[in-house]
C-alpha positions as a Markdown table, in Angstrom:
| # | Residue | x | y | z |
|---|---|---|---|---|
| 1 | Unk | -14.5 | -3.9 | -48.2 |
| 2 | Unk | -13.0 | -1.6 | -45.5 |
| 3 | Unk | -16.0 | -1.6 | -43.3 |
| 4 | Unk | -16.7 | -5.3 | -43.6 |
| 5 | Unk | -13.1 | -6.6 | -43.5 |
| 6 | Unk | -13.0 | -6.6 | -39.7 |
| 7 | Unk | -15.9 | -9.0 | -39.5 |
| 8 | Unk | -14.3 | -12.4 | -38.7 |
| 9 | Unk | -16.7 | -15.3 | -38.3 |
| 10 | Unk | -14.3 | -18.2 | -38.2 |
| 11 | Unk | -11.1 | -18.8 | -36.3 |
| 12 | Unk | -9.0 | -21.9 | -35.6 |
| 13 | Unk | -6.9 | -21.9 | -32.4 |
| 14 | Unk | -4.6 | -24.3 | -30.6 |
| 15 | Unk | -5.7 | -24.5 | -26.9 |
| 16 | Unk | -3.4 | -25.9 | -24.3 |
| 17 | Unk | -4.8 | -26.4 | -20.8 |
| 18 | Unk | -2.5 | -26.5 | -17.7 |
| 19 | Unk | -1.0 | -29.6 | -16.3 |
| 20 | Unk | -2.2 | -30.6 | -12.8 |
| 21 | Unk | 0.3 | -30.1 | -10.0 |
| 22 | Unk | 1.8 | -33.3 | -8.4 |
| 23 | Unk | 0.7 | -34.4 | -4.9 |
| 24 | Unk | 3.2 | -34.2 | -2.2 |
| 25 | Unk | 4.7 | -37.3 | -0.5 |
| 26 | Unk | 5.8 | -35.3 | 2.6 |
| 27 | Unk | 6.0 | -36.9 | 6.1 |
| 28 | Unk | 5.3 | -34.8 | 9.1 |
| 29 | Unk | 8.4 | -33.7 | 10.9 |
| 30 | Unk | 9.0 | -31.1 | 13.7 |
| 31 | Unk | 11.3 | -30.9 | 16.7 |
| 32 | Unk | 8.9 | -33.1 | 18.7 |
| 33 | Unk | 8.2 | -35.6 | 16.0 |
| 34 | Unk | 10.9 | -37.5 | 14.2 |
| 35 | Unk | 8.7 | -40.1 | 12.5 |
| 36 | Unk | 5.3 | -38.4 | 11.8 |
| 37 | Unk | 2.6 | -39.7 | 9.4 |
| 38 | Unk | 2.0 | -38.5 | 5.9 |
| 39 | Unk | 0.9 | -34.9 | 5.5 |
| 40 | Unk | 1.5 | -34.2 | 1.8 |
| 41 | Unk | -1.0 | -31.9 | 0.2 |
| 42 | Unk | -2.8 | -32.3 | -3.1 |
| 43 | Unk | -1.5 | -30.7 | -6.3 |
| 44 | Unk | -3.5 | -27.8 | -7.8 |
| 45 | Unk | -5.7 | -28.2 | -10.9 |
| 46 | Unk | -4.2 | -27.0 | -14.2 |
| 47 | Unk | -5.8 | -24.0 | -15.8 |
| 48 | Unk | -8.8 | -24.4 | -18.1 |
| 49 | Unk | -9.1 | -22.7 | -21.5 |
| 50 | Unk | -12.6 | -21.2 | -21.4 |
| 51 | Unk | -15.1 | -19.2 | -23.5 |
| 52 | Unk | -17.2 | -16.4 | -22.0 |
| 53 | Unk | -20.1 | -14.7 | -23.8 |
| 54 | Unk | -19.8 | -10.9 | -24.3 |
| 55 | Unk | -22.8 | -9.1 | -25.8 |
| 56 | Unk | -20.6 | -6.1 | -26.7 |
| 57 | Unk | -18.6 | -8.2 | -29.2 |
| 58 | Unk | -19.7 | -8.7 | -32.8 |
| 59 | Unk | -16.8 | -10.5 | -34.3 |
| 60 | Unk | -14.0 | -12.9 | -33.6 |
| 61 | Unk | -11.4 | -10.5 | -34.9 |
| 62 | Unk | -9.5 | -10.2 | -31.6 |
| 63 | Unk | -8.8 | -14.0 | -31.8 |
| 64 | Unk | -7.8 | -14.1 | -35.5 |
| 65 | Unk | -4.1 | -13.7 | -34.9 |
| 66 | Unk | -4.0 | -15.5 | -31.5 |
| 67 | Unk | -3.1 | -19.0 | -32.7 |
| 68 | Unk | -2.0 | -20.4 | -29.4 |
| 69 | Unk | -3.9 | -20.1 | -26.1 |
| 70 | Unk | -2.0 | -21.5 | -23.1 |
| 71 | Unk | -3.4 | -21.9 | -19.6 |
| 72 | Unk | -1.2 | -22.0 | -16.5 |
| 73 | Unk | 0.0 | -25.3 | -14.8 |
| 74 | Unk | -1.2 | -26.2 | -11.3 |
| 75 | Unk | 1.3 | -26.0 | -8.5 |
| 76 | Unk | 2.5 | -29.1 | -6.5 |
| 77 | Unk | 1.1 | -29.8 | -3.1 |
| 78 | Unk | 3.1 | -28.9 | 0.0 |
| 79 | Unk | 3.6 | -30.2 | 3.5 |
| 80 | Unk | 1.1 | -29.8 | 6.3 |
| 81 | Unk | -1.7 | -30.8 | 3.9 |
| 82 | Unk | -1.3 | -27.6 | 1.9 |
| 83 | Unk | -2.9 | -27.9 | -1.5 |
| 84 | Unk | -1.0 | -26.5 | -4.5 |
| 85 | Unk | -2.4 | -23.4 | -6.2 |
| 86 | Unk | -4.8 | -23.9 | -9.1 |
| 87 | Unk | -3.4 | -22.8 | -12.5 |
| 88 | Unk | -4.9 | -19.6 | -13.9 |
| 89 | Unk | -7.7 | -20.2 | -16.4 |
| 90 | Unk | -7.4 | -18.6 | -19.8 |
| 91 | Unk | -10.7 | -17.0 | -20.6 |
| 92 | Unk | -11.5 | -15.9 | -24.2 |
| 93 | Unk | -14.4 | -13.5 | -24.6 |
| 94 | Unk | -16.5 | -14.2 | -27.6 |
| 95 | Unk | -19.7 | -12.7 | -29.2 |
| 96 | Unk | -23.0 | -14.4 | -28.5 |
| 97 | Unk | -23.8 | -17.0 | -31.1 |
| 98 | Unk | -20.3 | -18.4 | -31.1 |
| 99 | Unk | -20.1 | -22.2 | -31.7 |
| 100 | Unk | -17.1 | -24.2 | -30.5 |
| 101 | Unk | -16.2 | -27.4 | -32.4 |
| 102 | Unk | -13.4 | -29.9 | -32.3 |
| 103 | Unk | -11.2 | -29.2 | -35.3 |
| 104 | Unk | -10.2 | -32.9 | -35.7 |
| 105 | Unk | -13.7 | -34.4 | -35.6 |
| 106 | Unk | -15.8 | -31.4 | -36.5 |
| 107 | Unk | -18.1 | -32.2 | -33.6 |
| 108 | Unk | -19.9 | -29.3 | -32.1 |
| 109 | Unk | -19.1 | -29.0 | -28.4 |
| 110 | Unk | -21.4 | -26.2 | -27.3 |
| 111 | Unk | -22.7 | -22.7 | -28.2 |
| 112 | Unk | -22.4 | -19.5 | -26.3 |
| 113 | Unk | -25.8 | -17.7 | -26.3 |
| 114 | Unk | -25.9 | -15.5 | -23.2 |
| 115 | Unk | -23.9 | -12.6 | -21.9 |
| 116 | Unk | -21.5 | -13.8 | -19.2 |
| 117 | Unk | -22.1 | -17.5 | -20.0 |
| 118 | Unk | -18.8 | -19.3 | -19.3 |
| 119 | Unk | -18.0 | -22.8 | -20.7 |
| 120 | Unk | -14.9 | -24.9 | -20.5 |
| 121 | Unk | -13.3 | -25.4 | -23.9 |
| 122 | Unk | -10.2 | -27.4 | -22.9 |
| 123 | Unk | -10.2 | -28.7 | -19.3 |
| 124 | Unk | -7.0 | -28.5 | -17.2 |
| 125 | Unk | -5.4 | -31.6 | -15.8 |
| 126 | Unk | -6.5 | -32.6 | -12.3 |
| 127 | Unk | -4.0 | -32.2 | -9.5 |
| 128 | Unk | -2.4 | -35.4 | -8.0 |
| 129 | Unk | -3.4 | -36.6 | -4.5 |
| 130 | Unk | -1.0 | -36.2 | -1.6 |
| 131 | Unk | 0.3 | -39.2 | 0.2 |
| 132 | Unk | -2.1 | -38.8 | 3.2 |
| 133 | Unk | -4.9 | -40.1 | 0.9 |
| 134 | Unk | -3.1 | -43.5 | 0.7 |
| 135 | Unk | -2.7 | -44.1 | 4.4 |
| 136 | Unk | -4.2 | -47.4 | 5.5 |
| 137 | Unk | -4.1 | -49.4 | 8.8 |
| 138 | Unk | -1.4 | -51.6 | 7.1 |
| 139 | Unk | 0.4 | -48.8 | 5.3 |
| 140 | Unk | 0.9 | -46.1 | 8.0 |
| 141 | Unk | 3.5 | -44.0 | 6.1 |
| 142 | Unk | 3.0 | -44.1 | 2.4 |
| 143 | Unk | 6.1 | -42.5 | 0.7 |
| 144 | Unk | 4.4 | -41.9 | -2.6 |
| 145 | Unk | 1.8 | -39.6 | -4.1 |
| 146 | Unk | 0.0 | -39.1 | -7.4 |
| 147 | Unk | 1.5 | -37.1 | -10.2 |
| 148 | Unk | -0.8 | -34.4 | -11.7 |
| 149 | Unk | -2.8 | -35.2 | -14.9 |
| 150 | Unk | -1.2 | -33.7 | -18.0 |
| 151 | Unk | -3.0 | -30.8 | -19.7 |
| 152 | Unk | -4.7 | -31.2 | -23.1 |
| 153 | Unk | -3.6 | -29.7 | -26.4 |
| 154 | Unk | -6.4 | -29.4 | -28.9 |
| 155 | Unk | -7.1 | -27.5 | -32.1 |
| 156 | Unk | -10.5 | -25.9 | -31.8 |
| 157 | Unk | -12.7 | -24.0 | -34.3 |
| 158 | Unk | -14.8 | -21.1 | -33.2 |
| 159 | Unk | -17.6 | -20.0 | -35.6 |
| 160 | Unk | -19.9 | -17.1 | -35.2 |
| 161 | Unk | -23.6 | -17.3 | -36.3 |
| 162 | Unk | -25.1 | -13.9 | -36.3 |
| 163 | Unk | -27.8 | -13.5 | -33.7 |
| 164 | Unk | -30.4 | -11.2 | -35.2 |
| 165 | Unk | -34.2 | -10.8 | -35.0 |
| 166 | Unk | -34.6 | -10.4 | -38.7 |
| 167 | Unk | -32.5 | -11.8 | -41.5 |
| 168 | Unk | -32.7 | -10.1 | -44.9 |
| 169 | Unk | -32.7 | -12.7 | -47.7 |
| 170 | Unk | -32.4 | -11.8 | -51.3 |
| 171 | Unk | -30.3 | -11.9 | -54.4 |
| 172 | Unk | -27.4 | -9.5 | -54.8 |
| 173 | Unk | -28.7 | -6.1 | -56.1 |
| 174 | Unk | -32.1 | -6.6 | -54.4 |
| 175 | Unk | -31.4 | -3.5 | -52.3 |
| 176 | Unk | -30.7 | -5.1 | -48.9 |
| 177 | Unk | -27.8 | -2.9 | -48.0 |
| 178 | Unk | -29.8 | 0.2 | -49.0 |
| 179 | Unk | -32.8 | -0.9 | -46.9 |
| 180 | Unk | -30.6 | -1.6 | -43.9 |
| 181 | Unk | -28.9 | 1.7 | -44.1 |
| 182 | Unk | -32.2 | 3.5 | -44.3 |
| 183 | Unk | -33.9 | 1.6 | -41.5 |
| 184 | Unk | -30.9 | 1.7 | -39.1 |
| 185 | Unk | -27.7 | 3.4 | -38.3 |
| 186 | Unk | -25.6 | 0.8 | -40.2 |
| 187 | Unk | -23.4 | 2.1 | -42.9 |
| 188 | Unk | -22.9 | -0.8 | -45.3 |
| 189 | Unk | -20.9 | -0.4 | -48.4 |
| 190 | Unk | -23.3 | -0.2 | -51.3 |
| 191 | Unk | -22.5 | -1.0 | -54.9 |
| 192 | Unk | -24.5 | -2.5 | -57.7 |
| 193 | Unk | -22.8 | -5.8 | -58.5 |
| 194 | Unk | -23.3 | -9.4 | -57.3 |
| 195 | Unk | -21.8 | -10.3 | -54.0 |
| 196 | Unk | -21.3 | -6.7 | -52.9 |
| 197 | Unk | -21.9 | -7.6 | -49.3 |
| 198 | Unk | -19.2 | -10.1 | -48.3 |
| 199 | Unk | -20.0 | -10.1 | -44.6 |
| 200 | Unk | -23.3 | -9.8 | -42.7 |
| 201 | Unk | -24.0 | -6.2 | -41.8 |
| 202 | Unk | -25.9 | -5.8 | -38.5 |
| 203 | Unk | -28.2 | -2.8 | -37.9 |
| 204 | Unk | -30.3 | -1.8 | -34.9 |
| 205 | Unk | -33.7 | -0.7 | -36.2 |
| 206 | Unk | -35.4 | 1.7 | -33.9 |
| 207 | Unk | -39.1 | 1.2 | -33.5 |
| 208 | Unk | -42.0 | 3.0 | -31.8 |
| 209 | Unk | -41.8 | 3.8 | -28.0 |
| 210 | Unk | -38.0 | 3.5 | -27.9 |
| 211 | Unk | -38.1 | -0.2 | -28.8 |
| 212 | Unk | -35.7 | -1.7 | -31.3 |
| 213 | Unk | -34.7 | -4.9 | -33.0 |
| 214 | Unk | -31.6 | -6.3 | -34.8 |
| 215 | Unk | -31.6 | -6.8 | -38.5 |
| 216 | Unk | -28.8 | -8.6 | -40.4 |
| 217 | Unk | -28.2 | -8.1 | -44.1 |
| 218 | Unk | -27.1 | -11.6 | -44.9 |
| 219 | Unk | -24.7 | -11.6 | -47.9 |
| 220 | Unk | -26.5 | -12.2 | -51.2 |
| 221 | Unk | -27.1 | -15.8 | -52.2 |
| 222 | Unk | -27.0 | -17.0 | -55.7 |
| 223 | Unk | -28.5 | -20.1 | -57.3 |
| 224 | Unk | -26.4 | -23.0 | -56.2 |
| 225 | Unk | -25.3 | -21.4 | -53.0 |
| 226 | Unk | -26.4 | -24.4 | -50.9 |
| 227 | Unk | -24.0 | -26.7 | -52.9 |
| 228 | Unk | -21.1 | -24.4 | -51.9 |
| 229 | Unk | -21.1 | -22.4 | -55.2 |
| 230 | Unk | -19.6 | -18.9 | -54.7 |
| 231 | Unk | -19.3 | -18.1 | -51.1 |
| 232 | Unk | -22.9 | -19.3 | -50.5 |
| 233 | Unk | -22.5 | -21.9 | -47.8 |
| 234 | Unk | -20.6 | -19.7 | -45.4 |
| 235 | Unk | -23.3 | -17.0 | -45.8 |
| 236 | Unk | -26.3 | -19.3 | -45.4 |
| 237 | Unk | -24.9 | -20.3 | -42.0 |
| 238 | Unk | -25.8 | -16.9 | -40.7 |
| 239 | Unk | -29.5 | -17.2 | -41.6 |
| 240 | Unk | -30.0 | -20.1 | -39.2 |
| 241 | Unk | -30.0 | -17.8 | -36.2 |
| 242 | Unk | -32.7 | -15.4 | -37.3 |
| 243 | Unk | -36.2 | -15.6 | -35.9 |
| 244 | Unk | -37.9 | -13.9 | -38.9 |
| 245 | Unk | -36.8 | -14.0 | -42.5 |
| 246 | Unk | -37.5 | -10.9 | -44.7 |
| 247 | Unk | -37.4 | -11.8 | -48.4 |
| 248 | Unk | -36.4 | -8.9 | -50.5 |
| 249 | Unk | -37.3 | -9.1 | -54.2 |
| 250 | Unk | -36.8 | -6.0 | -56.4 |
| 251 | Unk | -39.7 | -4.8 | -58.6 |
| 252 | Unk | -37.4 | -4.7 | -61.6 |
| 253 | Unk | -36.4 | -8.3 | -61.4 |
| 254 | Unk | -36.1 | -10.1 | -64.7 |
| 255 | Unk | -38.4 | -12.9 | -63.4 |
| 256 | Unk | -41.8 | -12.7 | -61.8 |
| 257 | Unk | -41.9 | -12.0 | -58.0 |
| 258 | Unk | -43.1 | -15.6 | -57.4 |
| 259 | Unk | -40.2 | -17.1 | -59.4 |
| 260 | Unk | -37.6 | -15.1 | -57.6 |
| 261 | Unk | -39.1 | -16.0 | -54.2 |
| 262 | Unk | -39.3 | -19.7 | -55.1 |
| 263 | Unk | -35.6 | -19.8 | -56.1 |
| 264 | Unk | -34.5 | -18.1 | -52.8 |
| 265 | Unk | -36.8 | -20.4 | -50.9 |
| 266 | Unk | -35.3 | -23.5 | -52.6 |
| 267 | Unk | -31.8 | -22.4 | -51.8 |
| 268 | Unk | -32.7 | -22.1 | -48.1 |
| 269 | Unk | -34.5 | -25.5 | -48.1 |
| 270 | Unk | -31.6 | -27.3 | -49.8 |
| 271 | Unk | -29.2 | -25.9 | -47.2 |
| 272 | Unk | -31.4 | -26.5 | -44.1 |
| 273 | Unk | -35.0 | -27.7 | -44.2 |
| 274 | Unk | -35.5 | -26.4 | -40.7 |
| 275 | Unk | -35.4 | -22.8 | -42.1 |
| 276 | Unk | -38.8 | -23.5 | -43.7 |
| 277 | Unk | -40.5 | -23.2 | -40.3 |
| 278 | Unk | -39.4 | -19.6 | -39.7 |
| 279 | Unk | -41.9 | -16.8 | -40.3 |
| 280 | Unk | -41.5 | -15.1 | -43.6 |
| 281 | Unk | -42.4 | -11.7 | -44.9 |
| 282 | Unk | -41.9 | -10.5 | -48.5 |
| 283 | Unk | -40.9 | -6.9 | -49.3 |
| 284 | Unk | -41.0 | -5.9 | -53.0 |
| 285 | Unk | -38.3 | -3.2 | -53.2 |
| 286 | Unk | -37.6 | -0.4 | -55.7 |
| 287 | Unk | -41.4 | 0.0 | -56.0 |
| 288 | Unk | -41.1 | 3.8 | -56.5 |
| 289 | Unk | -40.9 | 3.0 | -60.2 |
| 290 | Unk | -44.3 | 1.3 | -60.2 |
| 291 | Unk | -47.7 | 2.9 | -60.9 |
| 292 | Unk | -50.9 | 1.6 | -59.4 |
| 293 | Unk | -51.7 | -0.5 | -62.4 |
| 294 | Unk | -48.4 | -2.3 | -62.4 |
| 295 | Unk | -48.6 | -2.9 | -58.7 |
| 296 | Unk | -52.1 | -4.5 | -59.2 |
| 297 | Unk | -50.6 | -6.7 | -62.0 |
| 298 | Unk | -47.8 | -7.8 | -59.7 |
| 299 | Unk | -50.0 | -8.5 | -56.8 |
| 300 | Unk | -51.7 | -11.2 | -58.8 |
| 301 | Unk | -48.4 | -13.1 | -58.8 |
| 302 | Unk | -47.3 | -12.7 | -55.1 |
| 303 | Unk | -46.7 | -15.8 | -53.0 |
| 304 | Unk | -49.2 | -16.5 | -50.2 |
| 305 | Unk | -47.3 | -14.8 | -47.4 |
| 306 | Unk | -47.5 | -11.3 | -45.9 |
| 307 | Unk | -46.1 | -8.8 | -48.3 |
| 308 | Unk | -45.6 | -5.1 | -48.8 |
| 309 | Unk | -44.3 | -2.8 | -51.6 |
| 310 | Unk | -41.5 | -0.6 | -50.4 |
| 311 | Unk | -39.0 | 1.9 | -51.6 |
| 312 | Unk | -35.9 | 2.7 | -49.6 |
| 313 | Unk | -35.1 | 5.7 | -51.8 |
| 314 | Unk | -38.6 | 7.2 | -51.7 |
| 315 | Unk | -39.0 | 6.1 | -48.0 |
| 316 | Unk | -42.3 | 4.4 | -49.0 |
| 317 | Unk | -43.9 | 1.6 | -46.9 |
| 318 | Unk | -41.0 | 1.5 | -44.4 |
| 319 | Unk | -43.0 | 2.2 | -41.2 |
| 320 | Unk | -45.6 | -0.4 | -42.3 |
| 321 | Unk | -42.7 | -2.9 | -42.9 |
| 322 | Unk | -41.4 | -2.2 | -39.4 |
| 323 | Unk | -44.8 | -2.9 | -38.0 |
| 324 | Unk | -45.1 | -6.2 | -39.8 |
| 325 | Unk | -41.6 | -7.2 | -38.7 |
| 326 | Unk | -42.2 | -6.3 | -35.0 |
| 327 | Unk | -45.5 | -8.2 | -35.0 |
| 328 | Unk | -43.7 | -11.3 | -36.6 |
| 329 | Unk | -40.8 | -11.2 | -34.1 |
| 330 | Unk | -43.0 | -11.0 | -31.1 |
| 331 | Unk | -45.4 | -13.6 | -32.3 |
| 332 | Unk | -42.5 | -15.9 | -32.9 |
């Protein structure tokens, strides 16, 4: 798990925004004025805790051990209507596809989807108003001002949903990691036992004319994943973001192609019915062991979606698969 262990898709942090500075209750005085009017400036706003999208980040690892994020307090107002300095904002850079939610209520606050997009996670307290705001015809020299608003302290959950053009869906051992490593420069750990891939592996698949698309090997789901069996639920979350789903069913499955596909489809539907609207392509992997007769036999039992026989090892059908995926991504 060395390669995957630095993929962190869930962190819980305590955010404390800055307190607003107090307004000033100063009265104007100089060598010519012994009883001047109010000239107390406003307090500065407390610093926000903010999130900023960074397309170069793929994980939340850099926040995993940062349990407390504290923004600066605003400074108090001064004389001569001088406003206090705003507290420094604390800006956390996060990968695209990061969702912020309130840890207490579980409510989703927002999602970061664009590079450079900046959103306030925990707002800083407003600065208090200086005494000149409170001057009235009947109250010429108010000797009071507003205190600054306190900052907020909140536990927040940041969750990452992988943003990819193609999500690979299949049971463990279907050959997803192998396919990804052949199609892209990703180097996933490959072994032949269930739940080998414990984190989504992302690969950039290069296509004709210097174009490319992102493919994510979503960790293998097993029957019952949508009810939280195994590590299923956490994995299924990553599939929500993909625009095209590539179902991978091995030719040597113990069931028929249609049965295997139906089970995978049902898992996805139980988890989130909206996934049913995504374009689907079926790739029958490990087909280098099939002869023409066997293929014909299998074709009679293929579900009514675009399909292709491929072999990652023998490099068979891979270019045609890329063509199908590219077409589906761009139609979508």
